[in-house]
Structure formats: C-alpha cells, structure tokens
N, C-alpha and C positions, 0 to 999 in steps of 0.2 A: 474453435479457439476463441478463448473470451477475451474483451477488451477492458482493461482495467484503466481508468482515469488517473493518470500520475500527478499527484497533489491536486485532483481535481482536473478539469479541462484548464490545466496552466498555459497549453502554447497560447490560449487567446485573453486569458483571465488572469489576475493575482492569483499565485499559487497557495493553498491551502486556506481559501477565503469562501464566504458563503456563495457568492457568485460563481466562483470555479466548481462548487461542489453541484448546484442547482443546475448549470449549463452541462456538466456532465451526465448528469441522470436524463436533462432534456434531449441529449444527443443519444441517447439509450446505450452508454456504457453498462457493463455488466457488474463493474463493481468499481469502487473508487478506494485509491491508496492515499494515505495522509501521514502526515510526521508529528512526531509528539516529542516533547522534552518535559522531563519534571523540574519543577521550579520548587526550590526546598522551601523558601519562605512563604509562598503562598499555597502551598502542599498542593498546588494545581499542575494539570498537565496544559500545557500550552502547543500550538501548533506553529511549529517553526522548523524549516529544515536545518539552515545553516546554525552554527555555534553561535554566530555573531549577528546581531539584528540588522546591522546595516544594509546587509543584501538587498532586503525586501522590504523595509520599512523605512520610515522618517527619524527612527531613533540611530541611539550609537551605543556599542558596548556589548558583552557577552550575556546572552539572556540569563544563564544562571547566576548572576551578579546584580542583574538589575533589581531594583525594589517592585513591590506587587503595583504599586500606584502608577508606575513608570509603564509596567508591561499593559496595564488596563486601558492606558491612552495610547499605546503605540496604534498608528495606520500604515497601510500599505501606501506606497506612493500615488495609488489610485483612490486612495481615501479609504480603504475596506478595512473594517477593526480585524486586530488577532483575536483569534477565537480560543477558547478552552475546549477541551474534548467534549464535555457535555452539550456546548453550545452545538459544537459540529455534528455530534449525532442526533441531536433535536433537528438542526436542520435538513439533513440527509432523509429521515425520518417524514419529514414534513414533508418533503419532495415526493419522496415514495409515495405517500398516502395521498398526494394530489394525482397520482398515475392513475390511467383506466387502462387494463386494470391494475391495481394497486401492486408496487412492485417492493421487493427487498431487496435491496443493492447490496451486494457483498463489500465488507468492508477490510481492507488490508490497512493495518495501522503499525506504522514502521517506528518502533522505539529509538530514539537516538541517545543512546548513552555509552560513554565512555567509561565508567569505573569497572575497574577488574576486582574491588573489593568483595567477597562474597558475602559479609554481613549486612552492606550497604545495597549489593544488588538484590538480597532476598527480600530485603525492607522496601524496596522501590518497587518489586514484584509484586507484593503484599498489596501495595498501594494503588496499584494499576488494577489489579484483580477486584479490589473493592470497589473503586470507580466504575468498572464496567459491570460488576453485578448490580450497583445502584440503576444504572441506564437501562440496564435488562428487565430491572423490578418495574422501572418507570414506563417500559412498553416502548422504548427508543430504538431498541435493537434486540435481537437473538442472538444468543451464544452461535449458534450454526452460520450466523452472518460473519462471524468474526475471524480472523487471520491475524496474528501478532507477529510481525517479522522484524528481525534485527541484525546486524554485524555481529552481535556482541550474543555468540552462541552460549557461553554461560548463563548469559541472562534467560534465554530462551529455555535453557535446561531447568532453571528453577521455575519459570513460567510452567512448564510440564509437571513439574514436582508438586506443585501448590493447586494446579486444575489440571489435571490429566486430559480432559474432554475437549480444552480449549487448544485449538490448531493453531500452529505456528510453522512459519517459512523462515529458512536459512539463508539469508542473504550471502552472497560471494561476488567478490569482485576481481577474481583469479581462477586458474583453472585446478581445484585440487586433486594431489597425485592418487586419492583415491575417490576420486569421482563424488558419487553422492552418499559414499557410505556414512559420512558424517552426518548428514542432515538424517538419514535413517536412524543412526543411535540415538541423536535427539528426539526421536519419536516423531519428528516434523512431518506435515502434511505436505508440503512442497519444498523443492530448493528454489532460489530465486536468483538465477546468475545474471550479469551484464551482458549485453548483446554480445560485447567483444570477445567474452572466453566460452559460447556458446559452441557447443558442437553436436552433432549426431550422437557421438560416442557417450557424452554427458546426458542425452535426453533418454537414449537406451537404455545406458546404467539406471538412472532416477526411474525410467517406469518400471523397469525390473524390479527394483526394491518398492515398489507400490508407491512412488512418490509423485506428485503433480510437477511440471518445470512452469514455472513462472518467470519470463525475461522482463528485464529494463534495461534503457529506456529505448521503445522501439517505435521510432517516429516514420523513417525512410521506407519508401516503398521496397526496395529491395532487400530490406531487412525484415519486413512484414512477410514476404515471400518465403525468405529462408525459414523462417520462424514456423510458419504454416506447411512448408514442404518435409521439415525434420520432426515435424509433431508435437511441436511445443502447445501446452494448455493455455496458458494466457500470456497475454503482452502487456507491460504497462507502457501508456503513451501518453504525450503531452496533448494530443489530438485525437480525442476518440471518434468524434465524428468523421472526421477524414480518414482514418486509421478503417473503420468499418466499413466506408465505402469501396476502400481499396481490396480489402479482404473480399467482399460482397463481389468485386469485379474478376478476383482471381477465380472465386468458386464459379462464376458464369463462364468464365474462358475455359476453365476444365469441362464445364457441363456441354460445352457446345462442341470441345474436341471429342469428348465421349460419343456423344450423339454422332459426329461426321464418322468416327470410325466404325460405328454400330450400324 
C-alpha cells in the first residue's frame, strides 16, 4: 500500500509548502498530494486548498479575487511563501535528485475548481496541460509521475479528452449508488474516496473495473489497518513517516503470526 503525503507532511509542517514537500520525501513517502487553484489575473496555478487564504496565511480574502501582487507576498503563519505550481514541481524534483538512489515521487495534483461552465473548464484544462507540458520539457517531472484529481468530474473528463494518456483520479466524498462505475466511464486510473465512505464492496468493485483505490485522509492507526485489510492501493496521510511505521508494524505482526502457525 502506497503512502501519499497529503499536502506534503502537513501534520508537522505548513501544508502545500516547500518544507512540507521536502520533509515528505525525506520521510520516504511514495507520493505527494498538492492542491492548486487557477488565478485568472496572473494566469498562474497557486497552491492553496481553501477558497479563502485566511485559513493558512497572513492574508485575507478569496484567492480568486486577490491581485497578483498580494498573492506573491502571502506567507503562511510560519513564514513560508505561497508557491505556484512550477515552483512546487521544481522543489520536489530537486529533493528527488538529492536522494540516493535518485527517486521520482508520484505526484497527485488536486485541482480545486467550482465552475460548471463547459467552455471555462475547457480553457482552464488547456492552461493546466500547457503548464504541465512546460514542466515536463524542463525535466521537472514526467507525464507518468502525474495524476490529476478533482471533485469536478466534468473537468476530469475534459482533461482526458485533451490528453488521453494523462492519469486522472475521481475524488468522491460519498458512497456512489453505482460504486466505481462513474470513475471507470471517465477513464480514470483511480477512484479516491474519503475514509468515511470506504467499504470492501467499493474496493472490490473498483478493482474489478481495473481502478486503483486511493483513500483520504488516513492518519489513525485503525484506519490504516482497515485500508490494508480490504486491499486499498494507497492512502493520503498528513503523517507519512508515522503511517509508514504503523504499516510496517502491521506487516511484521502478520509475518510473526504466519511463522507461528507454520
């Protein structure tokens, strides 16, 4: 089961920041999840989970409505600058390159987007793919490292239309009546349910449809054990090192039990 650092090692460091990403890799996370929002005025993708910047920064207001200059000067309450997507990819790439052996961290980029307008979604999708293509051309990542996730499944469908080989993950916060069918119809690589709506039935249905199951947000030991037991493929956690240790402890216990029986 893969360990994906949710907004970096965000349980210990400011979320979606350089130090959170660097520490996630230092803690041997298999992947990093980060959140981006498109800012029309700057034509930039900014790393921010919430609609309002008040939650995590020294600023106030809705990200979409703030001028570019304000965004460029925002800091977390710990003094970390707010990143744009190219900066984040460069930071993660540099940390990967410093590892021995050199690593290529899986990148789950969650797109925060509320628009339901088809033409607007198409334009934003084109902008994101262009931004990612630049990063790939610069050697900051590879297409195979990337998975684009969103609660906006219309946006994911447009991404797949524009770049069929780019992996997408369908985020869900409820139990769908058709289980994983909608994600399969999207051409998704994974279905990404919340831990509260996870079930053996959903995991089995997803796997039968050729989908991986990546679950958020999994920090509690009992949740990690449950995910392992029912065959989840990856968990998003705020504490990658702690979750890795607990996962290893489960494996060690299982091995002892098997050896005792045999």
